[in-house]
C-alpha positions in Angstrom: 133.3 -16.4 84.6 135.3 -15.4 87.7 139.0 -15.1 87.5 141.6 -15.2 90.3 143.5 -12.7 88.1 140.7 -10.1 88.7 140.9 -8.5 92.2 138.7 -5.8 93.8 139.2 -3.9 97.0 136.2 -3.8 99.3 135.9 -1.3 102.2 133.6 -2.0 105.1 133.7 1.4 106.8 130.7 3.1 105.3 127.6 3.7 107.4 124.4 5.7 107.5 122.0 6.9 110.2 119.3 4.3 109.3 121.5 1.3 110.0 124.4 2.7 112.1 122.9 5.6 113.9 125.2 8.1 112.2 127.1 8.8 109.0 130.4 6.9 108.8 133.1 7.7 106.3 130.7 9.4 103.8 131.5 12.6 105.8 135.2 11.9 106.3 137.2 15.1 106.4 140.1 15.8 104.1 143.2 14.9 106.2 145.9 17.5 106.5 149.3 16.8 104.9 151.6 15.0 107.3 154.4 17.5 106.7 153.5 20.7 108.5 155.9 22.6 106.2 154.0 21.5 103.1 151.9 24.2 101.6 148.2 23.9 102.3 147.3 22.2 99.1 144.1 20.5 100.3 141.3 22.6 101.6 139.7 21.6 104.9 136.2 20.6 104.0 133.3 19.4 106.0 131.0 17.0 104.0 127.3 16.8 104.6 125.8 13.5 103.5 123.7 12.4 101.8 124.0 14.9 99.0 127.6 16.1 99.7 130.0 13.1 100.3 133.7 12.5 100.5 133.9 10.6 97.3 134.6 11.5 93.6 131.7 9.2 92.7 128.2 8.9 94.1 127.0 5.3 94.6 124.0 4.2 92.6 122.4 2.9 95.9 123.0 6.2 97.7 124.9 6.4 100.9 124.6 2.8 102.0 125.8 1.0 105.1 128.4 -1.7 104.9 126.6 -3.4 107.7 123.4 -3.9 105.7 123.1 -7.6 104.7 120.9 -6.8 101.7 123.4 -4.2 100.4 126.4 -6.6 100.9 124.6 -9.4 99.1 123.8 -7.1 96.1 127.4 -5.8 96.0 128.9 -9.3 96.1 126.5 -10.5 93.4 127.7 -7.6 91.3 131.3 -8.5 91.9 130.7 -12.2 90.9 128.8 -11.1 87.9 131.6 -8.8 86.8 134.1 -11.7 86.9 135.9 -10.7 90.1 137.5 -13.8 91.6 139.4 -12.3 94.6 138.0 -9.7 97.0 140.4 -7.9 99.3 138.4 -6.7 102.3 139.5 -3.9 104.6 139.1 -4.7 108.3 139.1 -2.3 111.2 140.1 -4.9 113.7 138.7 -5.9 117.0 137.6 -2.9 119.0 137.6 -4.7 122.3 141.4 -5.6 121.9 143.7 -2.6 122.6 145.9 -1.7 119.6 144.0 -4.2 117.3 141.7 -1.7 115.6 141.5 1.6 113.8 
């Protein structure tokens, strides 16, 4: 049964060439530390999907697109089946409104 006490974060920023025409977020580079005086702890890496992705885990479906309705349906069915009652969805905003998107 679903519980409002069980939350999951859901990110809509993933894309692949089949659906989106390019890789999106699977190839996100490691961002540099915001303090320029901080030692270079994190290497600057270029990821090359679909085999090398910017994620510690590889999705069972492969590098999916968050815009694919079938993928979204399957993911939400899994959330419901796992008892998740609240889904917190990231949103990149409205691209046509200045200052209202990533």
